[in-house]
C-alpha positions in Angstrom: -37.1 -70.0 54.6 -38.4 -71.5 57.8 -41.4 -71.0 60.2 -40.7 -69.9 63.8 -43.8 -71.2 65.5 -43.0 -69.6 68.8 -42.4 -66.2 67.3 -45.2 -66.7 64.7 -43.0 -65.5 61.9 -41.3 -66.7 58.7 -37.5 -66.4 58.8 -35.8 -65.8 55.4 -32.0 -65.9 55.1 -29.7 -65.3 52.1 -30.6 -65.7 48.5 -30.2 -63.0 45.9 -31.1 -59.3 46.3 -30.6 -56.2 44.2 -27.5 -54.2 45.0 -27.0 -50.4 44.5 -26.3 -51.0 40.8 -29.5 -53.0 40.5 -27.6 -56.2 39.9 -28.4 -59.5 41.6 -26.0 -60.3 44.4 -25.8 -63.0 47.1 -27.1 -61.8 50.5 -26.4 -62.6 54.1 -29.5 -60.7 55.3 -32.1 -62.2 57.6 -35.7 -61.0 57.3 -38.7 -61.7 59.5 -42.3 -61.8 58.3 -44.9 -61.5 61.1 -47.8 -63.8 60.2 -50.3 -62.1 62.6 -49.4 -58.6 61.6 -48.5 -59.1 57.9 -45.3 -57.1 58.3 -41.7 -57.5 57.2 -38.6 -56.5 59.3 -34.9 -56.9 58.6 -32.7 -58.2 61.4 -29.5 -56.3 61.9 -26.2 -58.2 62.4 -25.3 -58.8 66.0 -22.2 -57.2 67.5 -22.0 -59.6 70.4 -18.8 -61.6 71.0 -20.6 -64.9 70.9 -22.1 -64.1 67.4 -20.5 -63.7 64.0 -21.3 -62.4 60.5 -22.2 -65.2 58.1 -21.0 -65.0 54.5 -23.6 -64.4 51.8 -25.2 -67.6 50.6 -27.7 -68.9 48.1 -29.1 -72.3 47.2 -28.6 -73.5 50.7 -31.0 -75.4 52.9 -32.6 -74.2 56.2 -34.4 -76.3 58.8 -35.7 -75.7 62.3 -34.7 -77.7 65.4 -36.0 -76.3 68.7 -35.2 -72.6 68.8 -32.5 -72.8 66.1 -32.5 -72.5 62.3 -29.8 -74.8 60.8 -28.4 -73.6 57.5 -26.3 -76.1 55.5 -24.2 -75.8 52.3 -25.0 -73.2 49.7 -23.3 -71.2 47.0 -20.8 -68.5 48.0 -19.8 -65.5 45.9 -17.8 -66.4 42.8 -18.2 -68.5 39.7 -19.2 -72.1 39.5 -15.9 -73.5 40.8 -15.8 -75.9 43.7 -14.2 -73.4 46.0 -17.3 -71.2 45.7 -19.5 -73.9 47.3 -19.9 -74.3 51.1 -19.7 -77.4 53.2 -20.4 -75.6 56.5 -23.3 -75.9 58.9 -24.5 -72.8 60.7 -26.7 -72.4 63.7 -29.0 -69.3 64.0 -30.8 -68.6 67.3 -34.4 -67.7 66.7 -34.6 -66.2 70.2 -31.5 -64.0 70.3 -31.7 -63.4 66.5 -28.0 -64.1 66.0 -25.6 -66.7 64.5 -24.0 -68.7 67.3 -20.2 -68.8 66.9 -19.5 -71.6 69.3 -22.2 -74.0 67.8 -21.3 -73.3 64.2 -17.5 -73.5 64.8 -17.9 -77.0 66.4 -20.4 -78.3 63.8 -19.0 -81.1 61.7 -18.4 -80.1 58.0 -19.9 -82.0 55.2 -17.6 -84.3 53.2 -18.6 -82.4 50.1 -19.2 -78.8 49.2 -22.8 -78.6 47.9 -25.5 -76.2 46.8 -28.9 -76.8 45.3 -29.4 -79.9 47.6 -32.4 -80.7 49.8 -32.5 -81.4 53.5 -34.9 -82.5 56.2 -34.7 -83.3 59.9 -35.6 -86.6 61.5 -36.7 -86.5 65.2 -34.7 -83.3 65.9 -31.6 -85.6 65.9 -30.6 -86.3 62.3 -30.2 -83.8 59.4 -30.6 -85.7 56.1 -28.9 -84.1 53.0 -29.6 -85.4 49.5 -28.5 -84.5 46.0 -27.2 -81.1 45.0 -24.3 -79.9 42.8 -20.6 -80.0 43.6 -19.1 -79.5 40.2 -21.4 -82.3 38.9 -24.8 -83.5 40.0 -24.9 -85.6 43.2 -27.1 -88.5 44.0 -25.6 -89.1 47.4 -27.5 -89.0 50.6 -25.7 -88.0 53.8 -26.7 -87.9 57.5 -25.5 -85.3 60.0 -26.0 -86.0 63.8 -27.4 -82.8 65.3 -26.1 -81.9 68.8 -28.5 -82.0 71.6 -30.1 -78.6 71.6 -32.6 -79.2 74.4 -30.5 -79.4 77.6 -27.1 -78.7 79.0 -24.8 -81.2 80.8 -24.1 -78.5 83.3 -27.5 -79.2 84.9 -29.5 -76.1 83.8 -29.2 -72.5 82.6 -28.5 -71.3 86.2 -25.4 -73.4 86.3 -23.8 -71.4 83.4 -21.8 -68.5 84.7 -20.7 -66.4 81.7 -22.5 -64.8 78.8 -20.6 -66.5 76.0 -21.3 -70.0 77.4 -24.9 -69.1 78.0 -25.5 -67.8 74.4 -23.3 -70.4 72.8 -24.5 -73.5 74.6 -26.5 -76.2 72.9 -29.5 -75.2 74.9 -32.7 -73.9 73.4 -34.1 -72.3 76.5 -31.2 -70.4 77.9 -30.8 -66.6 77.6 -28.5 -64.1 79.2 -30.5 -61.5 81.2 -29.5 -59.0 83.9 -26.1 -60.5 84.5 -27.1 -64.2 84.7 -28.0 -67.1 82.6 -31.7 -68.0 82.9 -34.4 -70.0 81.3 -36.1 -67.8 78.7 -39.5 -69.5 79.0 -40.7 -66.4 80.9 -38.3 -63.9 79.4 -39.5 -60.8 77.6 -38.7 -61.0 73.9 -38.6 -57.2 73.9 -35.4 -57.1 76.0 -32.0 -56.3 74.3 -31.7 -59.7 72.8 -34.3 -59.1 70.1 -35.1 -55.4 69.9 -31.5 -54.3 69.6 -31.3 -56.3 66.4 -34.3 -54.6 64.8 -34.2 -51.3 63.0 -37.2 -49.6 64.5 -39.7 -49.6 67.4 -42.5 -50.9 65.2 -40.5 -54.0 64.4 -39.7 -54.5 68.0 -43.3 -54.4 69.1 -44.3 -56.6 66.1 -41.8 -59.4 66.8 -41.4 -59.0 70.5 -43.5 -60.5 73.3 -45.6 -57.3 73.6 -46.8 -57.6 70.0 -47.5 -61.4 70.4 -49.4 -60.8 73.6 -51.5 -58.1 72.0 -52.3 -60.4 69.1 -53.3 -63.3 71.4 -55.5 -61.1 73.5 -57.1 -58.8 70.9 -56.4 -60.5 67.6 -59.7 -62.3 67.1 -61.8 -59.3 68.1 -59.9 -57.0 65.7 -59.8 -59.5 62.9 -56.0 -59.7 62.9 -54.7 -62.7 61.0 -58.1 -63.6 59.6 -58.5 -64.3 55.9 -61.3 -63.5 53.5 -62.1 -65.0 50.1 -63.3 -63.1 47.2 
């Protein structure tokens, strides 16, 4: 679980959930919890060409760098054999609510398949991974150099000409809108990038820019997000 400060929401990926037979099964679902509105929403898998469906995972780590959640390692479906552990690093865009194929495909794999480890980020540049289980307990610490997620060598979002490159670039502030790649600093979160991935209109207004703007303007006067003690 990570906190998306820009969207003011908790983002929960994977873990175990009850299946139709009421048995615990690994999940690939992504859930959002709106802190201002105290409301949960499930994010639907993206059908865009630049995205992909991540496999169910548990006991992985999740960290935030810029507008991305970085998921590393974890346990896949199966028994406790080594082939059921993951060494992959996945990038999830907190703005488009989708797994970015280009970024995850080009991410360096860990030397070891791990789950149950811990991870933290240093200066948005280094992912530190320590411990975990890979058939036996590990005491090894590893460092992964995170790609630059804050700019593009092409000179800016407006220099990117196609949707796949715009969505899959290592740029935290680029978004594809109305046939061009633009900086999303002023983009409306309620465009197709977010609302099309949510199940209902209420979730769209909760996690979109309209809901956040309403909270910022009227939240204090209506007592939204305030806490009381008994």
